[in-house]
N, C-alpha and C positions, 0 to 999 in steps of 0.2 A: 504493500500500500504506500509506503514512503516513496518508493520509486515512481509509482503512478502519480502521486501528488507532485513530485518534482518534475516529471515529464510534462504534466499538464500546465505548469506555470511557465515552462520554457517557450511555449508557443505564443505567449502574450508579450505585448510590448511593455516598455518601462512604465508608461503612464497608466496602463491597465493594472499592473501590479500594485501601483500606489493608490488605486481606487479611481483613477480618471478613466475617461472613455476615449477610444480612438487612438490613432497612431501618434507617435512623438514627433513634434515639429522641431525644426532646427533651433528656434528661439527658446524652446523649453530646456534644452540641454546646456548646462553650464560647462563650457569647454575652455574657459580662460585658463591660461597656464599660470601656475603659482610657482614663484621662485623664492627660495630662502637665501638670505645673505650669509655667506660663509667667508672664512679667511682664504688666503691664497693656497692653503694646503701645506705650506712650509712649516716645519716643526720648530718649536721654541728651543730645541736642544740638539746637540750633535754627540755622537759617540767618541769616547777617548779611552785609551787603555789606562786602567787605574794607576799603574806604576808611573805614568807620565804626569799625573795631576800633582801640582806643587803647592806649597804654602802661598797664600794670597791669591790663588786661582779660584775658580768656581766649580761647583759640583751640585748635582741634584740628589738630595737625600729625602726620602719619603715624599716625593713629588713636590718638593719645595726648592727653589734656587738658594744656594748657600755659598758663602765665602769661606774658603778653607783657612783655618787658623793654626792647625797642626796636622802633620802627617807623620806617621811612624810605620816602618815596614818591618815585618817579622821575617825570620829566615824560613826557608822551605822546610816543611815538616814531613812527616812520614807519608802524607798523601800528595806531596809534590808541588804545592803552590805556596809561594810567598804571599803574605797577606798585607794589605795596606789598611791601616786604621786611620780614618779621617775624623777630625773634630772640626766642626764648621758652625758658622752663625748664619741663620736665615737672614737674607739681605732685606727683607721687608718687615719681619716681626722682631728680629733680634734674638730669637730663641736659639739656644745651643742644641746642636744635633750631632749624632755620631753614627758612623757606618763602618763596617768591616767588609772589604772586597778583595778577592784574589787579585794580585797585581797584574796577572796576564789577562784578566777579564775586562770587558768594556764597561764603562759607566757613563751616565749621561752628564753632559756639561751644558749649562744654559747659555744661550746667546744673551749677553748683558750689554745694554746700550745706555749711554748717557747722552741726553739731549738738553740743550739750553733753550728756554722760552722766556720771552718778556712777559711779565705778569701785569695785567691791567686792573683786575679787581678781585675781591673776595666777597662772596655773598654771606648772608647771616647763617647759612647752613655749613659754611666752611668750604664750599666749592669755589675753585679758582677759575678765572677767565684768563687763559694764556694765549698769547699771540704767536702763531706759527710763522715760519719763514716765508710761506707763500701768501701771507696776509689773512688767512682764515683764523678762526678762533677755536680753541679747545676748551670745553666747559665741563668735562667729566672727571676732573681730577680734584680730589679733596685734600685739604691741608692735613699733614701728618700729626694730628693732635695727640694720639696715643704714643707714637714713636718718639716725637721730638717737639714738645710744647714750647721750648725756648726758641726754636726756629720759627714756629708759627707766630709767636709774639713779635719776633724781629721783622717778619714779613708784614704783619699788620701795622706795626709802628712806621715802617718805611713807606707803606702805601698811604697812611694818614698824613705823613709829612710831604706827600705828593712827589716822592723821588721816583726816578726811573730805575726799576730793578728787574733783574732776571733771576729765574730759578733753574736749578739743575735737576732734571728728572731722570731717575734710574728706572729702566724698563727691562723686564725679563719675564718670559713665559706668560704673557698677557696681563701682567700686573705693572702698575706704575707707582712711583713714590717720589715726592719732592725731598731732596737730600741736602740742598745748599741754596743760599741766596747770595746775589752779587749786586752791588750798586753800579748801575750803568752810567749815571751822571758823573761820577768821579773819574771813570776811565775815559769818558768823552772829553772832559775839560783839560786833561793833562796835555801839555805840548809834546809834539813828537821829537824824539832825539835824532840829531843829525849824524 
């Protein structure tokens, strides 16, 4: 019976199954293409042999981009692999993380980029309006209140004094963080050395 019921509905058009009558007209079908926005497909990391990662380099530990503060390598053991013990600090949260990886195995290293933007304004929620090189604005970056409140206070004071300032933004694995501020008006007024 289940087959018979299925076969009997196959002969009907789409509007008849939905309770309508007659054949489906072209205007009844929603055939507009839907596209979702995605990134370029490039990864935020690249592989590197664990034995080649050095102090002050970067590594991914537990899916977080980290700066290596200490590396120690153990000798080869009875199973044949020397191991690298990494002690690192998460570059966005400041949390200490550790990992133990065989030195001949690959580990993930994040692409870390520093970009300088001129800052125009900070709204009451702490979101910054940054001026990009092409003249467009970036409005999705928040002041690092939890990570560095002294830096936030300095940015707000300089904006209230109507100084031209730039911020350095650290970017890795889809995250951004303001890490430094620089006064642009001071560097623009200095005479050039001959």
